[in-house]
N, C-alpha and C positions, 0 to 999 in steps of 0.2 A: 504493500500500500504506500502511495506517495505520502511524503511528510505532511503536505497540505491537507490530504484526506484524513490522516490521523488526527490532525488538529481540529478539523471541522467536526469529526465524530465526537471528540471530547467536548467541544462547545455545545453540540446538540444535546449530549447527555446532561451537561450542566444546565442547559436551558430547561430541559424537562424536569430536572430536580427542582429548579427555581420555581417553575410554574406550580408544581405540586405543593410548594410551600404556601400557596394562597390559603390553604385550609388549616395551617397550623402556625403561621407567623403573622406578625403584625403587618398591616397594610403598607407602611412606609418601607419596611425592610424588603418586602416582596417587590415593590416598585423599583427600589434601588438595584436589587439583584437582577431583575428582568432587564433593566436598562443596560447594565454592564454586559449581559449576555448579548443583547442586540448590537451593541457597539462592537463587541468582539467579532460577531459574525460579519458586520459591515467591513471591518478591516481585513478579514480573511478573504472575503469575496471581492474586495476592491482590487481592480487590476492596476496596480501601481508598483513602484519599486519595492514596497513593503513585502510583496508576494512573489513577483515573477522570478526572482533568483532561485527559488526552490526547484523549478522545473529544470533549470540548466545545471544545478548542482547535484541532482540525483545521480547515483552511480550506475543505475540500471533500470530497466523497465520492470514492472511488477510481473508476477507469474502468469497472470491472465494474458497480458500482452505478449509475453514470450511464447506462450502456446499458440497464439494466433499468427506470429510473424517470424519465429525462428525456424523456418523450414530447413530441412537437410537438403532438399531439392525443390525446384519450383513445383507447385501443385499442378496437376493435369488440367489442361484447358477444357472448359465446358462452354460451348457457344450458346448464347442466349442474350436477348436484349435486356438491358438494365441500366441503372444510373449509379455511378459511383459518387460518393459525397466527399468533397474536400472542404474541411473547415479548420479553423485555427485562430491564432491570435498573434498580433505583432506587439510585443511588449516594449514600452517606451515609445509608442507610436505618436508622432506629431500630426494631429488631425488636419493641420493646415497644409500638409504635404499632398493631400488629395490622392493618396496612393491607390493602386489597383493591382489585382491578381489576375493573371491570364494563364489559361491552360491551353497549350497547343496539342492537337491530336490529329490522327489520321484514321479515317473510317475505311477499314479494309474492304468492305463490301462495295462501296462506291469509289474507293481509291481517290478520295478528295480530302484536302486538308480542312480542318475546322478549328474553331477556338471558342472558349467560353471566357467571359470577362466579368469581373465583379469588383465593385468599389470596396476598399477597406473602410469599415465604419469608423466613426469618430473615436470609439472606444478601443479600436484596434482589431475588432473581430472581422473575419471574412468567411464566406460560405459560397460554394459552387456545387452544381449538379452536372456531372459529366456523362453523356450518353455513351455506352460501350456495348460491344457484343461479346467481350471476353476480358479476362485479365490482360492488361496491356500497359506498355510504356507510353507516357505522355511527357510533355515538357512544361514544367512549372516555371513561370516567369514573374518576377516582381523586382522592385527597386532594392530589395534586401537579400533576396535569395533566388537563384535561378539554377535549375538542375532537372535532369530526367528523374521521374518518380514512377512507381508502379501503382496502378489503381485496380480495383476489383468491383465489378457490378454488384449493386445491393450491399456494399460495405463502405465503411468510412475511414478515410485517412485524415488524421489530425496532425497539423503542423504548427508548432510554436516557434516563433522567431524572436530573437533578442535584438531589437533595432539598435541598441546602444553599442553592440559589437561592430556595427558597420558605420558608425558615425564618422563623418569626415570624408567618406568616399563619394566623390562627386558623380562619377558615372560608373555605377557598379557593373562589373563584368566578371567573366569566369577567370580571367588572369589575375585581377586584383583580389579576387576572393581567396586565392591560394595563400594569402598572407594572413588570413583571419582565423581565429580560433574555431576549430571545427564544431565546437559545441554551441555555436550561436543559433543553431536550429536543432530542434528535437522532434522526433516523430512518435506518434502513438497510433494504435489501431492497425488497420490492414497493411501488411507488408512493411511494418515499421523498421524492422532490422535491415531488410534489403534497401529501403530508401535511405536509411542512415549511412549504410556502407557506400551507396552510390555517391553520396555527398563526400564521404571520407576520401574516396579515390579520385574526386573531381572528374566524374565520368564525362560530363558534357564537354569540358575542356579537352579531354583526351580524344574525343570523337573527331575533333577538328584536325587531328593529325592524319586522318584517313580520308583523303580527298584527291581528286584529279588536279594536277598542277601542270600548267604549261603544255607544251607539245610533246608528243611521243613519236619516236621514229616509226613505229608500227604497233600493231595490236599485241604482238608478243612482248614488246618492251613494256607496254601499258600493264599487261597482265602480271608480268614479273614484279614490277615495282609495287603495284597495289597489294599483291599477295605477300610480298616481303614486308611491307608496312603492317599488314594485318598480323602476320606471324610475330613480329616484334611486339606489337601491342598485346597479343594473347600471352606471350611469354611473360611480359611485365605483369599482366593481370594475375597469372597463376603463381607468381612469386609473392603475391600479397597474402595476408592472413584473413581475408574476408571469407564469408561463408560460401559453400558450394552453390547455394541457390543464387547468390548475387553473381558469382562467376558465370553460371549458366546464362543468366539474363544478359549480362554484358557481352558474352560471346555471341548470343543471338543478334543483338543490336549491331555489333561490329561487323559480323558477317553480312548482314543486310546492307550496311553502308558500303561494304566492298562490292557486293553484287550490283548495287546501283552505279557505282563508279565503272565497273567492268562492262555493263550493258548499256551505259548511257550513249545515246545516239551520236552526240557530238564527239565524244571520246573516240569512238570507232570510225565514224565516217569522216569527221573533220580532218584528222591527221592522215587518213588514207588518201583523201583527195589532194592534200597539199603535196604529197609525194608524186602526184600526177599519174597514179596507177589506176586506170579506169577499167581495165580488161581482166584483172585477176580478182579472185574472191577476197572480200574484206577480211574474213577469218575462215578457218576450216573447222570441222566438227570438233576437233580436239580442243579448240579454244574454250569450249563450254564445260570442260571436265570439272572445273572448280565448283560447279553447281552440285555435283554429287557429294562433295565433301562438306557442304555447308548446311546440311539438315534443313533444306528448304521444303521438304515434303513430310514434315512431322507436325502434329498439332501445336506443340509449344512454340512454333514459329510465330503464332499470333501474339506472343509476348513482345515481339519486336515492333517498333513504331512504323517501320517501313515495309512490313510484309506485303501489304496490298500493292505497293509500288513495285516491289521485286517481281511479283507474279504478273503485274501489268506489263513490265518490260519483257517478260518471257513470252508474251503473246505474239511478238513480232520478230523474234530473234532469228528465225529461219532466213530472213532476207539478208542477213549479214554474211551468209555463205555464198551469196551471189556476187558477181562483178558489180562495181559501182554503177556502170552504165545501165545495167539491168534494174538496179534499185531506183535510179532516176526515172526509168521508164515506168516502173510499177507505181511510183509515187505520183506520176503525172496522170495516171488513169483516174477517171471519176470514182469517187468513193461510193460504194454500193452498200445496201443494207446487208447485215450479216446473214450468211446462209449456213445451213447445217454442215455442208462440206467444208466451209471455212473453219468452223469450230473443230471438226474432226482432224483437219490438217494441223492445226495448232497443237492439239493434244497429242497427236502422233509424233510430232517433232520433239516435244518436251519429253515424251516417253523414251525416245531414242537417246536423248541427252542424259536422263536420269537413270535409265535402265530399269524402270518400273512404270506401270501404266495407270495407277490409281493412287489416291491419297488426298490430303488436304490441298496440295498445290493444284491438282487437276480439277477439284471441285471449285476452288476459288478462280481458276482460269475460266471456267464456264460462267461463273457468276459475274466476273468483271467484263466479259464480253456482253452480257445482257445489260448490266448497269451502265456500260458506255453508251448503249442505245438510249437509255432513259436520260442520261446527261445530254444527249444530242436531241432531246425532245421527241424521241421515237417510241411510242408504246410497243410493248412486246406482243408478238402474235402467238397463235395456239401452240406451235411446236416448241417455241422458246419457254412458254409456261410449263409445258409437259416435261421438258428437260429439268426444270427446277424441282418438279415433284420427285424425280429420280434421285436427287441428291440426299445423302445420309442426314445432313443437318437441316431440320425444319426451319431454323431461323432464316436461312437463305430465301426459301419460298415465301414465308410470311412477310419478311421485310420488303422484298422486291415487288410482290403482288400489291402490297399496300401503296408503295411508291408509284407503281404502274397505274393503279386505279385513280390515284390523285392526278397524275399527268393526263390521263385520258379524259377525265372530267373537265380539267382546265381547258384542254384543247377544244373539246366539244362546245364549251361555253363561248369561247372566242369565235368559233365558226358561226354560231347562232347570232352573235352581235359583233361583227368584225370591226376592228379598230383600223384596219389598213386595206389598201388595194394592192393586189399581187398581179404582176404581169410577167409571164414567161415570154421574153423577147428573143430567145435564142435562134428562132427561125427567120428573124427579120434582117434587113440589110445592115451592113456594117456601120453606117453612119446614121442609123435611124434615131438615135437619142437626140442628136442635134436637131432633127426635124420636129421633135415634139416639145422641145423646151419652150417654144413660142406659146403653147397653151397655158403655161404657168407664168407668163409675163405679167407684171403688175404685182408680183409677190416677191418677197425675200425668199431665196431658195438655198437651202443647205443640202449639198449633195455629199453623201458618204459612200465612198467606195470601200467595201469590206469583204471579208471572206469567212466562211464557216471554218471553225477550227483555229482561228486567229484570236488568241486571248486578248491582246490590246484592242482588237476590233470590238469584241464584246464589252470590254471595259468602257470604251468610248460610247457605245450605244447605250449602256446602262446609265452613264453620266447624263447624256442628253435626255433620256427617258425621264429621269428624276426632275428635270427642269421644264418639261413640256407644258405643264398645266397653265403656266402664265401666258403661253402663246395660243391657247385655245380661242377660237373665233377671231384670230388675228390673221393678217395677210402674210403668213409664213408657211412655207411648204418644206417638209422634210422628205427627201428622196434618197432611197437606199439602192445602191447598185452592187450586185454580188455575182460571182462567177458560177459556172455550171459544173465545177469540179465535184461537188457533192450531189448525190441523188436528189431528185426534185422534192421528195418527201422531207428530207432533212431541211431544205431551204424553206419549204412551205410552213412546217411546224414552228420553225424559229421566227420567221417573218411575221406570222399572224400575231405574235406577241409584241411586235414593235409598231407603234402607231406611225403611220406615214404611207408613202407610195413606194412600192418595191418593184424593181426590175431585175430579172434574172438574165444575165448576158452570157454570150459565148466568148471564147478567148479573143477572137478577132475583133469583136466589138469593144472589148476592154482595151486591147492594144491600140485601137484607133483613138479612144478617149485619152489614154495615157500619152500618146504621141501629140495629140492636138493641144493638150494643156500642160505638157512637159511634166507629167506627174511622176515618172519613174515607176518602178514595179512594187514599191513598198506599200503595204496597207496597215492600218487604215489611211485613207487620203481624203481630204475635205476640200470642196470647192464651195465658196459662198458667192452667190450672185445677187446683185442689188435689184431693185424693182424694175430697172431698165434692162436687165439681163447681162450686165457687166460683171466680170469676175473680179471680186475685190479681196478674196482670200484664196490662196492655193497652198495648203498646209498638209504635211504628212505626219503620221505618228500620233500616239496618244500620250499626252501629258495633261494633267489637270489644269495648269495655267493656260495651256493652248486652248483647251475647251472653254475655259472661262472667258478668254479673249474673244473667241468666236461668238459666244452668246452676247457679249457686251456689244460687239459690232452689229449683231442682229437687232439689238435694242435700239441702237443709234439709227439704223435704217428704218425701223418701224416708226420712230419719232418723226421722220420726214413726211409721213402720211398723216391724214387727219384722224387723230385719236387712234392710230394704228389700223385704220380701215381706209384703204386707198380709194380715192375718188377718181375713177377713170374718166378722162375727158373724151 
């Protein structure tokens, strides 16, 4: 039992004794004793310097917490949706600091990053609920303490931080943290021992040693260097006296970092093309041998923060065994909706690499193919839903079907009350767009040339969407031009969510526009035309200041009309 708990227990017993005295002592004595009891309780529960040092002076956790956190090895993974609780207190917290706690996580089913953010209360308390499908590593970030921690669905991780130990550090980071007393943070509850040991070995800082740096002569050099760094880090890890459970967790995360480096598209293709070698294979099958040694097809891989990312990268590794010129040709083909044969081909290639044909990696490969469709706003069809039913883990089916139904409902609602006009112009003449601009004359026109799969393009669209309400019923037209590289359904389902006028163009039409306006090949690219059709902005790329400037000029152009509504003479 903690020292503070023993003290509280004594005070409670003393209070009970004092209250019983009502029946046998004089009233004045009873009032005095009760007052002393209440004052004692106030000071014990008051979160100030009088109390908080007890947490950081305790020599060990109590027996209950040892039983819950002192694993000899990591508990087996059980998949299922749930919420982990992260709660704690920053002792010595200055409420004027307006501090926050952020948890960074990766959802392996969707393979998309996420985060949860909570303000630190004036009294130093914080509380977050983190959605998970299994025990998993996440990144805890604050001004006082930042490190990987392990969370468990339906369980609570308590974190107590002594802010006075980090006083004077202006920009707290993992390097400066190494000079601080390791006892400035204490864990209780789920995985408390593992989380304490992750802090002791400065795990986050050490992960930065395992990354791709600079250019590599070829894929063999890349592989040799990354695996050599991994081996050195693992030797260093196993020379420590931390628990086997923590060593297992760290090994899983380091291996997944190495896999991401070794399968990263730029690392493999970028350096291959710089050597001017376009006719030989980027790698041979032997390059992928490291995947067999990294336990990528075992359930405990879900403890790693990057497991979904690793399997996502495995979906497309077969292409690296082709010459670069063939990869370019494949990438130039229109993106089609996933077929059953596509899925079988991916799983077959992974089976050849791993020497086995089933397991968590294969199930997650199937899942990520389907959730990539959802992320592209494509509801699943019957055969895809049927494949989910075959998977051993019901959480996959339940989670994805729920997301699928939500997407389907949203798209149907938009089709019933459309926000946009969609024109597939791929069969029209090359210069057709020039010929139709006249119909929009008298309006300020923002033209956005974008492409599906371009993250900055989507960011720019989202920014403009958030500002459109002020332009409702004003003489402003938003025109979106996209290529036909993606299947029509991809384009349609995304475009109906974006208010405006949408044209789907073929590559010749896009080349004509880029040449006429000197736009180059980069997307997104913006053209702003004034009410007379003159181009007053020709801007590429997405940056928030750029977008704000475009909107500011739109406002200026609107002000030239009568209350924003053009009077046509």
